[in-house]
C-alpha positions, 0 to 999 in steps of 0.5 A: 526546790520542793513546792509540795506541801508536807503532811504535819504530825500531830506533835507539830500542831498546837491548836487552841480556841481564841477568845474575844480578847485574843481576837481584839489583839489581832491587827488587820482583821475584820470585826462585826457586831450584829445589828450594826449598820454603816451607810458608808459600807456596801454589801458586796454580796448583792450589788449596787447601781445608780439611777436618776441620781440615786444609788440603790444597794441590793442584798444577796437576794436582789432586794433593795436594802438601801437608797441614797443620793449619788455622790 
């Protein structure tokens, strides 16, 4: 069994740009609308910690981006 990737010829490629309607038709992807905030979503780039019954969420630079109660 050959597990090495093979090089594709240009004639085998069929690339095209996707527009918003194409992306909307795809299941299982992630969509993002600028300016949308959801308190149930944690920004995993920074982190989160709990202290004195509060949950602090950090942005990518380490700044506190939100404070909530610990469930």
